[in-house]
KOLTIPA-524253 format. One line per 5 residues: their letters; for each residue x, y, z of C-alpha. Coordinates in Angstrom, 1 decimal. Example, Ala and Ser with C-alpha at 12.3 -4.5 7.8 and 13.67 -1.06 7.14 Angstrom:
2
as	12.3/-4.5/7.8; 13.7/-1.1/7.1
This chain:
367
mttaq	58.6/118.7/76.4; 62.2/120.0/75.8; 65.2/117.7/75.7; 66.4/119.1/79.0; 63.0/118.4/80.6
kiaei	63.1/114.8/79.3; 66.6/114.4/80.7; 65.5/115.7/84.1; 62.5/113.3/84.1; 64.6/110.3/83.4
eaemm	67.3/111.3/86.0; 64.5/111.7/88.6; 63.2/108.2/87.9; 66.8/106.8/88.2; 67.1/108.5/91.6
rtqkn	63.9/106.9/92.7; 64.9/103.4/91.6; 66.9/101.3/94.0; 70.0/99.8/92.6; 70.1/96.0/92.8
katsy	70.2/93.0/90.6; 66.4/93.0/90.0; 66.4/96.6/88.8; 69.7/96.5/86.7; 67.7/95.7/83.5
hlgll	65.3/98.7/84.0; 68.2/101.0/84.9; 70.2/99.9/81.9; 67.2/101.0/79.7; 66.9/104.3/81.4
kakla	70.7/105.0/81.0; 70.4/104.2/77.3; 67.5/106.6/76.9; 69.4/109.2/78.8; 72.5/108.8/76.7
klkre	70.5/109.3/73.5; 69.0/112.5/74.8; 72.3/113.9/76.0; 73.8/113.0/72.5; 71.2/115.3/71.0
midss	72.5/118.1/73.2; 76.1/117.4/72.4; 75.4/117.2/68.7; 73.5/120.5/68.7; 76.4/122.2/70.5
skkgg	79.0/120.6/68.1; 77.1/121.9/65.1; 77.4/125.4/66.6; 81.1/124.7/67.2; 80.8/125.9/70.7
gtqeg	81.6/129.3/69.2; 78.4/131.1/68.1; 78.9/133.7/70.8; 81.7/136.1/71.1; 84.9/134.8/72.6
fevsk	84.5/131.1/71.8; 85.9/131.1/68.3; 89.4/130.2/69.4; 91.3/128.2/66.8; 93.7/125.5/67.9
sgdsr	97.3/126.5/67.9; 100.6/125.2/69.3; 101.5/121.6/70.2; 98.7/120.9/72.6; 95.6/122.5/74.1
igmig	94.6/122.9/77.8; 91.2/124.1/79.1; 90.8/125.6/82.6; 87.4/125.0/84.1; 86.0/126.0/87.4
fpsvg	83.4/127.9/89.3; 83.6/131.7/89.1; 86.3/133.5/91.1; 88.5/130.5/91.8; 91.6/132.1/90.3
kstll	91.7/130.9/86.7; 92.4/134.4/85.3; 95.3/134.9/87.8; 96.7/131.5/86.9; 96.5/132.3/83.1
tkltg	98.4/135.5/83.7; 101.1/133.9/85.8; 101.7/131.0/83.5; 101.5/132.8/80.1; 101.8/136.5/80.7
vfski	98.5/137.1/79.0; 96.3/139.5/80.9; 92.9/138.1/81.8; 90.6/140.5/83.6; 90.6/139.9/87.4
aayef	88.2/141.4/89.9; 86.8/140.7/93.4; 83.4/139.7/92.0; 82.1/136.6/90.2; 81.8/136.1/86.4
ttltc	84.7/138.4/85.6; 85.7/136.3/82.6; 82.8/136.3/80.1; 84.7/135.0/77.0; 87.3/132.4/76.3
ipgvl	90.8/133.9/76.7; 93.8/132.1/75.2; 97.4/132.2/76.2; 100.5/130.2/75.4; 102.5/128.3/78.0
qhkga	106.1/127.5/76.8; 107.8/124.6/78.3; 110.7/122.3/77.1; 110.4/123.8/73.6; 106.7/123.1/73.4
kiqll	104.0/125.8/72.8; 100.9/124.8/74.8; 97.7/126.7/74.3; 96.0/127.5/77.6; 92.4/128.6/77.6
dlpgi	90.8/130.5/80.5; 87.1/129.5/80.1; 84.2/131.4/81.8; 83.2/130.1/85.2; 80.5/127.4/84.9
iegak	77.6/126.9/87.2; 75.6/123.8/88.2; 73.3/122.9/85.3; 75.9/123.9/82.7; 75.3/120.7/80.7
dgkgr	71.6/121.6/80.5; 72.4/125.0/79.1; 72.5/127.2/82.2; 74.7/130.2/81.9; 77.1/129.7/78.9
gkqvi	77.8/126.1/80.1; 77.2/124.3/76.8; 79.7/126.6/75.0; 82.3/126.2/77.8; 82.0/122.4/77.9
avart	82.0/122.1/74.1; 85.4/123.9/74.0; 86.6/121.6/76.8; 85.9/118.6/74.5; 88.5/119.8/72.1
cnlil	91.3/119.9/74.8; 94.1/117.5/75.3; 94.1/118.2/79.1; 91.6/119.7/81.5; 92.5/121.7/84.6
ivlda	89.7/121.8/87.0; 90.6/124.8/89.1; 89.1/124.7/92.7; 89.2/127.1/95.6; 90.8/125.4/98.5
trpmv	88.7/127.5/100.9; 85.4/126.3/99.4; 83.6/123.0/99.9; 84.9/120.1/97.8; 81.3/119.5/96.6
hkkii	82.3/121.9/93.8; 84.6/119.2/92.5; 81.8/116.7/92.2; 79.5/119.2/90.6; 82.0/120.0/87.8
erele	82.7/116.3/87.3; 79.0/115.6/86.9; 78.6/118.5/84.4; 81.5/117.3/82.3; 80.3/113.6/82.5
gfgir	76.9/114.7/81.3; 78.4/116.2/78.2; 80.3/113.0/77.2; 83.7/113.8/78.8; 85.4/111.0/80.7
lnkqp	88.1/112.3/83.0; 91.3/110.2/83.7; 89.7/107.1/82.1; 90.6/104.9/79.2; 87.9/103.7/76.7
pqief	86.4/100.4/77.9; 87.7/97.3/76.2; 84.6/96.3/74.4; 84.6/95.3/70.7; 81.4/96.4/69.0
kkrdk	80.7/95.8/65.3; 77.4/96.3/63.5; 76.4/93.7/60.9; 73.7/93.6/58.2; 72.3/90.3/59.4
ggiti	72.9/87.3/61.7; 71.4/88.7/64.9; 73.3/89.6/68.1; 76.4/87.6/69.1; 77.8/88.2/72.6
srthd	81.2/86.8/73.6; 83.3/87.3/76.7; 87.1/87.1/77.1; 86.8/88.6/80.6; 84.2/88.1/83.3
aprld	81.7/91.0/83.4; 79.2/90.0/86.1; 77.7/93.5/86.3; 76.5/93.3/82.7; 74.4/90.2/81.8
detik	73.2/89.2/78.3; 69.6/90.3/78.9; 70.6/93.8/79.8; 73.0/94.0/76.8; 70.2/93.0/74.4
ailre	67.7/95.5/76.0; 70.2/98.3/75.5; 70.8/97.3/71.9; 67.0/97.2/71.3; 66.7/100.7/72.7
ykinn	69.2/101.8/70.0; 67.3/99.6/67.4; 70.4/97.5/66.8; 69.4/94.0/65.8; 72.6/92.6/64.2
cdinl	76.0/93.0/65.8; 79.0/91.3/67.4; 80.0/92.3/71.0; 83.1/91.0/72.8; 83.6/92.0/76.4
kcdat	87.3/92.2/77.2; 86.9/93.9/80.6; 84.6/94.0/83.7; 82.2/96.3/81.8; 79.1/98.0/83.1
dedli	75.9/99.1/81.2; 77.4/102.6/81.1; 80.6/101.3/79.4; 78.5/99.6/76.8; 76.4/102.7/76.1
diieg	79.6/104.8/75.8; 80.9/102.4/73.1; 77.6/102.4/71.2; 77.4/106.2/71.3; 80.9/106.5/70.0
nrkyi	81.2/110.2/70.8; 82.9/110.1/74.2; 86.0/112.1/74.9; 88.6/110.5/77.2; 90.6/113.4/78.5
pclyv	93.3/113.5/81.3; 92.5/115.9/84.1; 94.4/117.7/86.9; 92.7/119.1/89.9; 94.4/122.5/90.6
mnkid	93.7/123.4/94.2; 94.2/127.2/94.4; 94.5/129.6/97.3; 96.3/127.2/99.6; 97.8/130.2/101.4
ditle	94.4/130.7/103.0; 94.1/127.2/104.6; 95.9/125.5/107.5; 98.5/122.7/107.1; 96.0/120.2/108.6
elnvl	93.5/121.1/105.8; 96.2/120.8/103.2; 97.0/117.3/104.5; 93.4/116.3/103.9; 93.5/117.7/100.4
dkiph	96.6/115.6/99.7; 94.4/112.5/99.6; 92.7/113.7/96.4; 94.1/111.9/93.3; 95.5/113.8/90.3
yvpis	95.8/117.0/92.4; 98.3/119.9/92.6; 98.2/122.5/95.4; 99.1/126.1/94.4; 98.7/129.7/95.2
aflew	98.4/131.5/91.8; 98.5/134.9/93.4; 101.7/134.2/95.4; 103.1/131.9/92.7; 103.5/129.0/95.0
nldel	104.2/125.6/93.4; 103.6/126.8/89.8; 106.8/124.9/88.7; 105.3/121.7/90.0; 102.0/122.4/88.2
veriw	103.8/122.9/84.9; 105.8/119.7/85.3; 102.6/117.8/86.1; 100.9/119.4/83.0; 103.8/118.1/80.9
dyldl	103.5/114.6/82.3; 99.7/114.4/81.8; 99.9/115.7/78.2; 102.4/112.9/77.6; 104.5/114.8/75.1
iriyt	108.0/114.0/73.8; 110.7/116.1/72.2; 112.4/115.0/69.0; 115.5/116.9/67.7; 116.2/117.3/64.0
kpkgl	119.6/116.8/62.5; 120.3/118.1/59.0; 122.9/116.1/57.1; 126.5/117.2/58.0; 125.3/119.6/60.8
epdyn	124.8/119.4/64.5; 121.3/118.6/65.9; 119.0/121.5/66.5; 118.4/121.4/70.3; 116.6/124.8/70.3
apvil	113.5/123.9/68.4; 112.4/120.3/69.1; 109.5/118.7/67.2; 106.8/118.0/69.8; 104.8/114.8/69.5
qrkfs	102.2/113.0/71.6; 103.8/109.8/72.8; 101.0/107.6/71.4; 101.6/109.2/68.0; 105.3/109.2/67.8
titdf	106.4/107.1/64.9; 108.8/108.3/62.1; 105.6/108.8/60.0; 104.1/111.0/62.7; 107.4/112.9/62.9
cnklh	107.5/113.5/59.1; 103.8/114.6/59.0; 104.5/117.1/61.8; 107.3/118.7/59.8; 105.4/118.6/56.4
ksmik	102.6/116.4/55.0; 104.6/115.8/51.8; 107.8/114.6/53.5; 106.7/111.0/53.9; 106.2/110.7/50.1
dfrya	109.9/111.2/49.5; 111.0/109.2/52.6; 113.7/106.6/52.1; 114.9/105.9/55.6; 115.8/107.7/58.8
lvwga	118.9/107.7/61.0; 118.1/107.8/64.7; 120.3/108.5/67.7; 118.8/108.0/71.2; 117.0/105.6/73.6
svkyn	114.7/104.1/70.9; 117.6/102.4/69.0; 120.3/99.9/69.9; 123.0/101.6/67.9; 123.9/105.2/67.3
pqkvg	123.0/106.0/64.6; 120.6/103.3/63.5; 118.8/103.1/60.2; 115.0/102.7/60.7; 111.8/102.7/58.7
kdhql	108.7/104.9/58.9; 107.0/102.7/61.5; 109.8/103.0/64.0; 108.6/104.2/67.4; 110.5/107.3/68.7
ldedi	111.3/108.1/72.4; 111.8/111.4/74.2; 114.9/113.3/73.1; 115.7/111.1/70.2; 117.7/112.7/67.3
vqivk	116.4/112.1/63.8; 117.9/112.7/60.3; 115.6/112.0/57.4; 117.1/110.6/54.2; 115.0/111.2/51.1
ki	114.7/109.2/47.9; 117.1/110.2/45.2
């Protein structure tokens, strides 16, 4: 029996099992078995790099990477062309794009790599079409754009979410606050600093036995579920922000658009008519959570034309130096900073200082 067949068998059993307190233990075990099998599929795709076929060997470039995912003929190629100027083949039939086509979106001094991925189909996570290659590339992205056709059923949104979820991608989520540490001996210790009524000790121990883990410390710091615990044990989940790009709004009524407005993380556009593309680019910038840092050579004016682009969560002086050159931190003495992150302008700071958007930095090296 293949891995995909085993996965299908377990998923069928989970569908047959009613969800209630009495079956939570059994479902927890099934979910653990399912996660282990899916990991095998993820690992096999990772070893191939998602790039054993033509068009998928796209090296990372720029300050961030975005992947566009959607069913065939939803307008990804048109959107790539409009945002980056890179021509991606467009036609009135499905599966026009058969390879991964990159472009560069330039915004606020940042160079953002935008990937037009081939259209996926239901069952992509199980290897149908070129789904595994597409989703493997998506795991390397800093932001995912799920491009949907506003004239088609919204069930497509759920299908794509399920395909990505099945490949270890968690959209618009943060890692669950669960501390998990393996030990050589001492058995299993479970502690709770937050109530987690959906995950009892018996289910936790059953999941750990499935993974052959007999000695560990677990501390639940959130209202965790069995799936949260499995994600932490697996350790290979990707937590990626996502925007739902609703294309072809020129073909729907205002009443239908009002219904779509209730979808969270959504941006309505018409790629062909270039409606609302400016709003989409601004939302992309917000979801990437990038900041601009301007450099100031000693005795000269700051360079406002070529900012250093950093992720907000990695924006210390050390991160700034490493972005410029890996060896710079070795000769670092202190930095002078002008901007919102300091009380005085300029202020002398150390390498752990946290920078904010549009700060100006001058690095002073050791003599």
